[in-house]
mmCIF file of the N, C-alpha and C atoms, coordinates in Angstrom:
data_MODEL
# 
_entry.id   MODEL 
# 
loop_
_atom_site.group_PDB 
_atom_site.id 
_atom_site.type_symbol 
_atom_site.label_atom_id 
_atom_site.label_alt_id 
_atom_site.label_comp_id 
_atom_site.label_asym_id 
_atom_site.label_entity_id 
_atom_site.label_seq_id 
_atom_site.pdbx_PDB_ins_code 
_atom_site.Cartn_x 
_atom_site.Cartn_y 
_atom_site.Cartn_z 
_atom_site.occupancy 
_atom_site.B_iso_or_equiv 
_atom_site.pdbx_formal_charge 
_atom_site.auth_seq_id 
_atom_site.auth_comp_id 
_atom_site.auth_asym_id 
_atom_site.auth_atom_id 
_atom_site.pdbx_PDB_model_num 
ATOM 1   N N  . UNK A 1 1  ? 7.994   -22.678 -35.523 1.00 0.00 ? 1  UNK A N  1 
ATOM 2   C CA . UNK A 1 1  ? 7.711   -21.313 -35.125 1.00 0.00 ? 1  UNK A CA 1 
ATOM 3   C C  . UNK A 1 1  ? 8.961   -20.467 -35.373 1.00 0.00 ? 1  UNK A C  1 
ATOM 4   N N  . UNK A 1 2  ? 8.745   -19.279 -35.858 1.00 0.00 ? 2  UNK A N  1 
ATOM 5   C CA . UNK A 1 2  ? 9.827   -18.358 -36.151 1.00 0.00 ? 2  UNK A CA 1 
ATOM 6   C C  . UNK A 1 2  ? 10.478  -17.895 -34.842 1.00 0.00 ? 2  UNK A C  1 
ATOM 7   N N  . UNK A 1 3  ? 11.804  -17.880 -34.754 1.00 0.00 ? 3  UNK A N  1 
ATOM 8   C CA . UNK A 1 3  ? 12.464  -17.455 -33.512 1.00 0.00 ? 3  UNK A CA 1 
ATOM 9   C C  . UNK A 1 3  ? 12.129  -16.007 -33.125 1.00 0.00 ? 3  UNK A C  1 
ATOM 10  N N  . UNK A 1 4  ? 11.902  -15.144 -34.112 1.00 0.00 ? 4  UNK A N  1 
ATOM 11  C CA . UNK A 1 4  ? 11.550  -13.757 -33.804 1.00 0.00 ? 4  UNK A CA 1 
ATOM 12  C C  . UNK A 1 4  ? 10.171  -13.673 -33.160 1.00 0.00 ? 4  UNK A C  1 
ATOM 13  N N  . UNK A 1 5  ? 9.257   -14.530 -33.606 1.00 0.00 ? 5  UNK A N  1 
ATOM 14  C CA . UNK A 1 5  ? 7.913   -14.556 -33.014 1.00 0.00 ? 5  UNK A CA 1 
ATOM 15  C C  . UNK A 1 5  ? 7.989   -15.044 -31.572 1.00 0.00 ? 5  UNK A C  1 
ATOM 16  N N  . UNK A 1 6  ? 8.876   -16.005 -31.322 1.00 0.00 ? 6  UNK A N  1 
ATOM 17  C CA . UNK A 1 6  ? 9.041   -16.516 -29.965 1.00 0.00 ? 6  UNK A CA 1 
ATOM 18  C C  . UNK A 1 6  ? 9.583   -15.423 -29.036 1.00 0.00 ? 6  UNK A C  1 
ATOM 19  N N  . UNK A 1 7  ? 10.520  -14.630 -29.526 1.00 0.00 ? 7  UNK A N  1 
ATOM 20  C CA . UNK A 1 7  ? 11.062  -13.528 -28.726 1.00 0.00 ? 7  UNK A CA 1 
ATOM 21  C C  . UNK A 1 7  ? 9.974   -12.489 -28.473 1.00 0.00 ? 7  UNK A C  1 
ATOM 22  N N  . UNK A 1 8  ? 9.177   -12.180 -29.495 1.00 0.00 ? 8  UNK A N  1 
ATOM 23  C CA . UNK A 1 8  ? 8.092   -11.209 -29.339 1.00 0.00 ? 8  UNK A CA 1 
ATOM 24  C C  . UNK A 1 8  ? 7.067   -11.722 -28.346 1.00 0.00 ? 8  UNK A C  1 
ATOM 25  N N  . UNK A 1 9  ? 6.740   -13.012 -28.418 1.00 0.00 ? 9  UNK A N  1 
ATOM 26  C CA . UNK A 1 9  ? 5.793   -13.597 -27.478 1.00 0.00 ? 9  UNK A CA 1 
ATOM 27  C C  . UNK A 1 9  ? 6.362   -13.543 -26.066 1.00 0.00 ? 9  UNK A C  1 
ATOM 28  N N  . UNK A 1 10 ? 7.644   -13.821 -25.933 1.00 0.00 ? 10 UNK A N  1 
ATOM 29  C CA . UNK A 1 10 ? 8.293   -13.775 -24.633 1.00 0.00 ? 10 UNK A CA 1 
ATOM 30  C C  . UNK A 1 10 ? 8.276   -12.345 -24.075 1.00 0.00 ? 10 UNK A C  1 
ATOM 31  N N  . UNK A 1 11 ? 8.522   -11.354 -24.926 1.00 0.00 ? 11 UNK A N  1 
ATOM 32  C CA . UNK A 1 11 ? 8.490   -9.959  -24.498 1.00 0.00 ? 11 UNK A CA 1 
ATOM 33  C C  . UNK A 1 11 ? 7.079   -9.560  -24.070 1.00 0.00 ? 11 UNK A C  1 
ATOM 34  N N  . UNK A 1 12 ? 6.079   -10.036 -24.777 1.00 0.00 ? 12 UNK A N  1 
ATOM 35  C CA . UNK A 1 12 ? 4.697   -9.725  -24.413 1.00 0.00 ? 12 UNK A CA 1 
ATOM 36  C C  . UNK A 1 12 ? 4.359   -10.313 -23.047 1.00 0.00 ? 12 UNK A C  1 
ATOM 37  N N  . UNK A 1 13 ? 4.795   -11.545 -22.792 1.00 0.00 ? 13 UNK A N  1 
ATOM 38  C CA . UNK A 1 13 ? 4.532   -12.156 -21.489 1.00 0.00 ? 13 UNK A CA 1 
ATOM 39  C C  . UNK A 1 13 ? 5.276   -11.405 -20.382 1.00 0.00 ? 13 UNK A C  1 
ATOM 40  N N  . UNK A 1 14 ? 6.493   -11.015 -20.662 1.00 0.00 ? 14 UNK A N  1 
ATOM 41  C CA . UNK A 1 14 ? 7.272   -10.274 -19.671 1.00 0.00 ? 14 UNK A CA 1 
ATOM 42  C C  . UNK A 1 14 ? 6.594   -8.947  -19.343 1.00 0.00 ? 14 UNK A C  1 
ATOM 43  N N  . UNK A 1 15 ? 6.141   -8.247  -20.370 1.00 0.00 ? 15 UNK A N  1 
ATOM 44  C CA . UNK A 1 15 ? 5.441   -6.977  -20.149 1.00 0.00 ? 15 UNK A CA 1 
ATOM 45  C C  . UNK A 1 15 ? 4.152   -7.189  -19.366 1.00 0.00 ? 15 UNK A C  1 
ATOM 46  N N  . UNK A 1 16 ? 3.415   -8.231  -19.717 1.00 0.00 ? 16 UNK A N  1 
ATOM 47  C CA . UNK A 1 16 ? 2.151   -8.510  -19.020 1.00 0.00 ? 16 UNK A CA 1 
ATOM 48  C C  . UNK A 1 16 ? 2.384   -8.822  -17.546 1.00 0.00 ? 16 UNK A C  1 
ATOM 49  N N  . UNK A 1 17 ? 3.382   -9.626  -17.270 1.00 0.00 ? 17 UNK A N  1 
ATOM 50  C CA . UNK A 1 17 ? 3.685   -9.974  -15.880 1.00 0.00 ? 17 UNK A CA 1 
ATOM 51  C C  . UNK A 1 17 ? 4.128   -8.725  -15.111 1.00 0.00 ? 17 UNK A C  1 
ATOM 52  N N  . UNK A 1 18 ? 4.911   -7.861  -15.736 1.00 0.00 ? 18 UNK A N  1 
ATOM 53  C CA . UNK A 1 18 ? 5.329   -6.620  -15.101 1.00 0.00 ? 18 UNK A CA 1 
ATOM 54  C C  . UNK A 1 18 ? 4.148   -5.714  -14.797 1.00 0.00 ? 18 UNK A C  1 
ATOM 55  N N  . UNK A 1 19 ? 3.214   -5.598  -15.731 1.00 0.00 ? 19 UNK A N  1 
ATOM 56  C CA . UNK A 1 19 ? 2.029   -4.768  -15.505 1.00 0.00 ? 19 UNK A CA 1 
ATOM 57  C C  . UNK A 1 19 ? 1.135   -5.354  -14.421 1.00 0.00 ? 19 UNK A C  1 
ATOM 58  N N  . UNK A 1 20 ? 0.957   -6.657  -14.446 1.00 0.00 ? 20 UNK A N  1 
ATOM 59  C CA . UNK A 1 20 ? 0.136   -7.301  -13.409 1.00 0.00 ? 20 UNK A CA 1 
ATOM 60  C C  . UNK A 1 20 ? 0.774   -7.088  -12.044 1.00 0.00 ? 20 UNK A C  1 
ATOM 61  N N  . UNK A 1 21 ? 2.089   -7.256  -11.952 1.00 0.00 ? 21 UNK A N  1 
ATOM 62  C CA . UNK A 1 21 ? 2.779   -7.035  -10.683 1.00 0.00 ? 21 UNK A CA 1 
ATOM 63  C C  . UNK A 1 21 ? 2.589   -5.597  -10.208 1.00 0.00 ? 21 UNK A C  1 
ATOM 64  N N  . UNK A 1 22 ? 2.728   -4.647  -11.140 1.00 0.00 ? 22 UNK A N  1 
ATOM 65  C CA . UNK A 1 22 ? 2.614   -3.239  -10.766 1.00 0.00 ? 22 UNK A CA 1 
ATOM 66  C C  . UNK A 1 22 ? 1.220   -2.902  -10.277 1.00 0.00 ? 22 UNK A C  1 
ATOM 67  N N  . UNK A 1 23 ? 0.186   -3.265  -11.024 1.00 0.00 ? 23 UNK A N  1 
ATOM 68  C CA . UNK A 1 23 ? -1.186  -2.848  -10.707 1.00 0.00 ? 23 UNK A CA 1 
ATOM 69  C C  . UNK A 1 23 ? -1.847  -3.688  -9.625  1.00 0.00 ? 23 UNK A C  1 
ATOM 70  N N  . UNK A 1 24 ? -1.501  -4.972  -9.545  1.00 0.00 ? 24 UNK A N  1 
ATOM 71  C CA . UNK A 1 24 ? -2.200  -5.862  -8.610  1.00 0.00 ? 24 UNK A CA 1 
ATOM 72  C C  . UNK A 1 24 ? -1.454  -5.999  -7.284  1.00 0.00 ? 24 UNK A C  1 
ATOM 73  N N  . UNK A 1 25 ? -0.140  -5.875  -7.297  1.00 0.00 ? 25 UNK A N  1 
ATOM 74  C CA . UNK A 1 25 ? 0.627   -6.093  -6.070  1.00 0.00 ? 25 UNK A CA 1 
ATOM 75  C C  . UNK A 1 25 ? 1.263   -4.795  -5.568  1.00 0.00 ? 25 UNK A C  1 
ATOM 76  N N  . UNK A 1 26 ? 2.035   -4.131  -6.397  1.00 0.00 ? 26 UNK A N  1 
ATOM 77  C CA . UNK A 1 26 ? 2.849   -3.011  -5.946  1.00 0.00 ? 26 UNK A CA 1 
ATOM 78  C C  . UNK A 1 26 ? 2.015   -1.794  -5.523  1.00 0.00 ? 26 UNK A C  1 
ATOM 79  N N  . UNK A 1 27 ? 1.099   -1.340  -6.369  1.00 0.00 ? 27 UNK A N  1 
ATOM 80  C CA . UNK A 1 27 ? 0.313   -0.152  -6.027  1.00 0.00 ? 27 UNK A CA 1 
ATOM 81  C C  . UNK A 1 27 ? -0.584  -0.348  -4.803  1.00 0.00 ? 27 UNK A C  1 
ATOM 82  N N  . UNK A 1 28 ? -1.284  -1.484  -4.653  1.00 0.00 ? 28 UNK A N  1 
ATOM 83  C CA . UNK A 1 28 ? -2.049  -1.657  -3.412  1.00 0.00 ? 28 UNK A CA 1 
ATOM 84  C C  . UNK A 1 28 ? -1.167  -1.684  -2.156  1.00 0.00 ? 28 UNK A C  1 
ATOM 85  N N  . UNK A 1 29 ? 0.021   -2.240  -2.266  1.00 0.00 ? 29 UNK A N  1 
ATOM 86  C CA . UNK A 1 29 ? 0.923   -2.257  -1.108  1.00 0.00 ? 29 UNK A CA 1 
ATOM 87  C C  . UNK A 1 29 ? 1.352   -0.837  -0.754  1.00 0.00 ? 29 UNK A C  1 
ATOM 88  N N  . UNK A 1 30 ? 1.698   -0.044  -1.743  1.00 0.00 ? 30 UNK A N  1 
ATOM 89  C CA . UNK A 1 30 ? 2.104   1.344   -1.490  1.00 0.00 ? 30 UNK A CA 1 
ATOM 90  C C  . UNK A 1 30 ? 0.941   2.136   -0.900  1.00 0.00 ? 30 UNK A C  1 
ATOM 91  N N  . UNK A 1 31 ? -0.273  1.951   -1.446  1.00 0.00 ? 31 UNK A N  1 
ATOM 92  C CA . UNK A 1 31 ? -1.441  2.664   -0.923  1.00 0.00 ? 31 UNK A CA 1 
ATOM 93  C C  . UNK A 1 31 ? -1.726  2.250   0.521   1.00 0.00 ? 31 UNK A C  1 
ATOM 94  N N  . UNK A 1 32 ? -1.625  0.971   0.822   1.00 0.00 ? 32 UNK A N  1 
ATOM 95  C CA . UNK A 1 32 ? -1.862  0.488   2.183   1.00 0.00 ? 32 UNK A CA 1 
ATOM 96  C C  . UNK A 1 32 ? -0.837  1.072   3.149   1.00 0.00 ? 32 UNK A C  1 
ATOM 97  N N  . UNK A 1 33 ? 0.416   1.119   2.747   1.00 0.00 ? 33 UNK A N  1 
ATOM 98  C CA . UNK A 1 33 ? 1.452   1.698   3.596   1.00 0.00 ? 33 UNK A CA 1 
ATOM 99  C C  . UNK A 1 33 ? 1.161   3.173   3.858   1.00 0.00 ? 33 UNK A C  1 
ATOM 100 N N  . UNK A 1 34 ? 0.727   3.909   2.833   1.00 0.00 ? 34 UNK A N  1 
ATOM 101 C CA . UNK A 1 34 ? 0.395   5.330   3.016   1.00 0.00 ? 34 UNK A CA 1 
ATOM 102 C C  . UNK A 1 34 ? -0.755  5.504   3.997   1.00 0.00 ? 34 UNK A C  1 
ATOM 103 N N  . UNK A 1 35 ? -1.775  4.660   3.906   1.00 0.00 ? 35 UNK A N  1 
ATOM 104 C CA . UNK A 1 35 ? -2.911  4.746   4.827   1.00 0.00 ? 35 UNK A CA 1 
ATOM 105 C C  . UNK A 1 35 ? -2.465  4.434   6.251   1.00 0.00 ? 35 UNK A C  1 
ATOM 106 N N  . UNK A 1 36 ? -1.660  3.404   6.426   1.00 0.00 ? 36 UNK A N  1 
ATOM 107 C CA . UNK A 1 36 ? -1.188  3.027   7.766   1.00 0.00 ? 36 UNK A CA 1 
ATOM 108 C C  . UNK A 1 36 ? -0.333  4.141   8.369   1.00 0.00 ? 36 UNK A C  1 
ATOM 109 N N  . UNK A 1 37 ? 0.547   4.731   7.574   1.00 0.00 ? 37 UNK A N  1 
ATOM 110 C CA . UNK A 1 37 ? 1.389   5.813   8.078   1.00 0.00 ? 37 UNK A CA 1 
ATOM 111 C C  . UNK A 1 37 ? 0.535   7.011   8.480   1.00 0.00 ? 37 UNK A C  1 
ATOM 112 N N  . UNK A 1 38 ? -0.499  7.331   7.688   1.00 0.00 ? 38 UNK A N  1 
ATOM 113 C CA . UNK A 1 38 ? -1.344  8.475   8.034   1.00 0.00 ? 38 UNK A CA 1 
ATOM 114 C C  . UNK A 1 38 ? -2.165  8.203   9.292   1.00 0.00 ? 38 UNK A C  1 
ATOM 115 N N  . UNK A 1 39 ? -2.611  6.968   9.491   1.00 0.00 ? 39 UNK A N  1 
ATOM 116 C CA . UNK A 1 39 ? -3.356  6.631   10.712  1.00 0.00 ? 39 UNK A CA 1 
ATOM 117 C C  . UNK A 1 39 ? -2.444  6.760   11.936  1.00 0.00 ? 39 UNK A C  1 
ATOM 118 N N  . UNK A 1 40 ? -1.241  6.240   11.839  1.00 0.00 ? 40 UNK A N  1 
ATOM 119 C CA . UNK A 1 40 ? -0.300  6.330   12.959  1.00 0.00 ? 40 UNK A CA 1 
ATOM 120 C C  . UNK A 1 40 ? 0.049   7.786   13.241  1.00 0.00 ? 40 UNK A C  1 
ATOM 121 N N  . UNK A 1 41 ? 0.250   8.564   12.199  1.00 0.00 ? 41 UNK A N  1 
ATOM 122 C CA . UNK A 1 41 ? 0.567   9.977   12.377  1.00 0.00 ? 41 UNK A CA 1 
ATOM 123 C C  . UNK A 1 41 ? -0.604  10.719  13.018  1.00 0.00 ? 41 UNK A C  1 
ATOM 124 N N  . UNK A 1 42 ? -1.813  10.413  12.597  1.00 0.00 ? 42 UNK A N  1 
ATOM 125 C CA . UNK A 1 42 ? -2.991  11.051  13.186  1.00 0.00 ? 42 UNK A CA 1 
ATOM 126 C C  . UNK A 1 42 ? -3.155  10.709  14.650  1.00 0.00 ? 42 UNK A C  1 
ATOM 127 N N  . UNK A 1 43 ? -2.890  9.468   15.002  1.00 0.00 ? 43 UNK A N  1 
ATOM 128 C CA . UNK A 1 43 ? -2.971  9.076   16.421  1.00 0.00 ? 43 UNK A CA 1 
ATOM 129 C C  . UNK A 1 43 ? -1.939  9.816   17.255  1.00 0.00 ? 43 UNK A C  1 
ATOM 130 N N  . UNK A 1 44 ? -0.725  9.980   16.715  1.00 0.00 ? 44 UNK A N  1 
ATOM 131 C CA . UNK A 1 44 ? 0.307   10.719  17.426  1.00 0.00 ? 44 UNK A CA 1 
ATOM 132 C C  . UNK A 1 44 ? -0.060  12.182  17.585  1.00 0.00 ? 44 UNK A C  1 
ATOM 133 N N  . UNK A 1 45 ? -0.606  12.784  16.540  1.00 0.00 ? 45 UNK A N  1 
ATOM 134 C CA . UNK A 1 45 ? -1.033  14.180  16.629  1.00 0.00 ? 45 UNK A CA 1 
ATOM 135 C C  . UNK A 1 45 ? -2.147  14.345  17.656  1.00 0.00 ? 45 UNK A C  1 
ATOM 136 N N  . UNK A 1 46 ? -3.070  13.399  17.699  1.00 0.00 ? 46 UNK A N  1 
ATOM 137 C CA . UNK A 1 46 ? -4.166  13.484  18.665  1.00 0.00 ? 46 UNK A CA 1 
ATOM 138 C C  . UNK A 1 46 ? -3.637  13.369  20.089  1.00 0.00 ? 46 UNK A C  1 
ATOM 139 N N  . UNK A 1 47 ? -2.662  12.490  20.287  1.00 0.00 ? 47 UNK A N  1 
ATOM 140 C CA . UNK A 1 47 ? -2.088  12.338  21.623  1.00 0.00 ? 47 UNK A CA 1 
ATOM 141 C C  . UNK A 1 47 ? -1.418  13.631  22.080  1.00 0.00 ? 47 UNK A C  1 
ATOM 142 N N  . UNK A 1 48 ? -0.711  14.276  21.178  1.00 0.00 ? 48 UNK A N  1 
ATOM 143 C CA . UNK A 1 48 ? -0.063  15.548  21.515  1.00 0.00 ? 48 UNK A CA 1 
ATOM 144 C C  . UNK A 1 48 ? -1.122  16.612  21.791  1.00 0.00 ? 48 UNK A C  1 
ATOM 145 N N  . UNK A 1 49 ? -2.167  16.656  20.971  1.00 0.00 ? 49 UNK A N  1 
ATOM 146 C CA . UNK A 1 49 ? -3.241  17.631  21.190  1.00 0.00 ? 49 UNK A CA 1 
ATOM 147 C C  . UNK A 1 49 ? -3.933  17.400  22.529  1.00 0.00 ? 49 UNK A C  1 
ATOM 148 N N  . UNK A 1 50 ? -4.134  16.131  22.888  1.00 0.00 ? 50 UNK A N  1 
ATOM 149 C CA . UNK A 1 50 ? -4.776  15.836  24.171  1.00 0.00 ? 50 UNK A CA 1 
ATOM 150 C C  . UNK A 1 50 ? -3.889  16.269  25.340  1.00 0.00 ? 50 UNK A C  1 
ATOM 151 N N  . UNK A 1 51 ? -2.560  16.139  25.185  1.00 0.00 ? 51 UNK A N  1 
ATOM 152 C CA . UNK A 1 51 ? -1.649  16.579  26.238  1.00 0.00 ? 51 UNK A CA 1 
ATOM 153 C C  . UNK A 1 51 ? -1.710  18.090  26.424  1.00 0.00 ? 51 UNK A C  1 
ATOM 154 N N  . UNK A 1 52 ? -1.854  18.809  25.344  1.00 0.00 ? 52 UNK A N  1 
ATOM 155 C CA . UNK A 1 52 ? -1.817  20.268  25.382  1.00 0.00 ? 52 UNK A CA 1 
ATOM 156 C C  . UNK A 1 52 ? -3.195  20.895  25.551  1.00 0.00 ? 52 UNK A C  1 
ATOM 157 N N  . UNK A 1 53 ? -4.220  20.112  25.760  1.00 0.00 ? 53 UNK A N  1 
ATOM 158 C CA . UNK A 1 53 ? -5.565  20.650  25.909  1.00 0.00 ? 53 UNK A CA 1 
ATOM 159 C C  . UNK A 1 53 ? -5.601  21.613  27.093  1.00 0.00 ? 53 UNK A C  1 
ATOM 160 N N  . UNK A 1 54 ? -6.253  22.735  26.919  1.00 0.00 ? 54 UNK A N  1 
ATOM 161 C CA . UNK A 1 54 ? -6.354  23.708  27.986  1.00 0.00 ? 54 UNK A CA 1 
ATOM 162 C C  . UNK A 1 54 ? -5.343  24.823  27.882  1.00 0.00 ? 54 UNK A C  1 
ATOM 163 N N  . UNK A 1 55 ? -4.328  24.684  27.056  1.00 0.00 ? 55 UNK A N  1 
ATOM 164 C CA . UNK A 1 55 ? -3.352  25.757  26.880  1.00 0.00 ? 55 UNK A CA 1 
ATOM 165 C C  . UNK A 1 55 ? -3.923  26.813  25.956  1.00 0.00 ? 55 UNK A C  1 
ATOM 166 N N  . UNK A 1 56 ? -3.477  28.022  26.091  1.00 0.00 ? 56 UNK A N  1 
ATOM 167 C CA . UNK A 1 56 ? -3.879  29.150  25.261  1.00 0.00 ? 56 UNK A CA 1 
ATOM 168 C C  . UNK A 1 56 ? -5.381  29.410  25.319  1.00 0.00 ? 56 UNK A C  1 
ATOM 169 N N  . UNK A 1 57 ? -5.959  29.179  26.484  1.00 0.00 ? 57 UNK A N  1 
ATOM 170 C CA . UNK A 1 57 ? -7.365  29.517  26.681  1.00 0.00 ? 57 UNK A CA 1 
ATOM 171 C C  . UNK A 1 57 ? -8.347  28.481  26.173  1.00 0.00 ? 57 UNK A C  1 
ATOM 172 N N  . UNK A 1 58 ? -7.875  27.397  25.622  1.00 0.00 ? 58 UNK A N  1 
ATOM 173 C CA . UNK A 1 58 ? -8.799  26.360  25.156  1.00 0.00 ? 58 UNK A CA 1 
ATOM 174 C C  . UNK A 1 58 ? -9.143  25.452  26.316  1.00 0.00 ? 58 UNK A C  1 
ATOM 175 N N  . UNK A 1 59 ? -10.384 25.111  26.420  1.00 0.00 ? 59 UNK A N  1 
ATOM 176 C CA . UNK A 1 59 ? -10.841 24.213  27.475  1.00 0.00 ? 59 UNK A CA 1 
ATOM 177 C C  . UNK A 1 59 ? -11.330 22.912  26.831  1.00 0.00 ? 59 UNK A C  1 
ATOM 178 N N  . UNK A 1 60 ? -11.123 21.784  27.532  1.00 0.00 ? 60 UNK A N  1 
ATOM 179 C CA . UNK A 1 60 ? -11.652 20.541  26.987  1.00 0.00 ? 60 UNK A CA 1 
ATOM 180 C C  . UNK A 1 60 ? -13.179 20.555  27.063  1.00 0.00 ? 60 UNK A C  1 
ATOM 181 N N  . UNK A 1 61 ? -13.848 19.824  26.198  1.00 0.00 ? 61 UNK A N  1 
ATOM 182 C CA . UNK A 1 61 ? -15.307 19.780  26.253  1.00 0.00 ? 61 UNK A CA 1 
ATOM 183 C C  . UNK A 1 61 ? -15.791 19.232  27.597  1.00 0.00 ? 61 UNK A C  1 
ATOM 184 N N  . UNK A 1 62 ? -16.999 19.599  28.018  1.00 0.00 ? 62 UNK A N  1 
ATOM 185 C CA . UNK A 1 62 ? -17.520 19.104  29.290  1.00 0.00 ? 62 UNK A CA 1 
ATOM 186 C C  . UNK A 1 62 ? -17.549 17.581  29.322  1.00 0.00 ? 62 UNK A C  1 
ATOM 187 N N  . UNK A 1 63 ? -17.165 17.041  30.466  1.00 0.00 ? 63 UNK A N  1 
ATOM 188 C CA . UNK A 1 63 ? -17.168 15.588  30.632  1.00 0.00 ? 63 UNK A CA 1 
ATOM 189 C C  . UNK A 1 63 ? -15.920 14.919  30.088  1.00 0.00 ? 63 UNK A C  1 
ATOM 190 N N  . UNK A 1 64 ? -14.971 15.694  29.620  1.00 0.00 ? 64 UNK A N  1 
ATOM 191 C CA . UNK A 1 64 ? -13.750 15.106  29.053  1.00 0.00 ? 64 UNK A CA 1 
ATOM 192 C C  . UNK A 1 64 ? -12.524 15.682  29.735  1.00 0.00 ? 64 UNK A C  1 
ATOM 193 N N  . UNK A 1 65 ? -12.367 15.411  30.974  1.00 0.00 ? 65 UNK A N  1 
ATOM 194 C CA . UNK A 1 65 ? -11.245 15.964  31.734  1.00 0.00 ? 65 UNK A CA 1 
ATOM 195 C C  . UNK A 1 65 ? -10.295 14.909  32.171  1.00 0.00 ? 65 UNK A C  1 
# 
């Protein structure tokens, strides 16, 4: 086998492994982290809103006091 072909084959495998890592592992992890951060942030915002309920003329819905 030609040494240049072996290097090209090695580069192709390296590129393939990099792409598989990026699309199959890295992007889903980043997306999952973004979803988790937004859920935690939403829960915190809701807690603050629940604390401030009734201020500025807003009343909580009936049965939720």
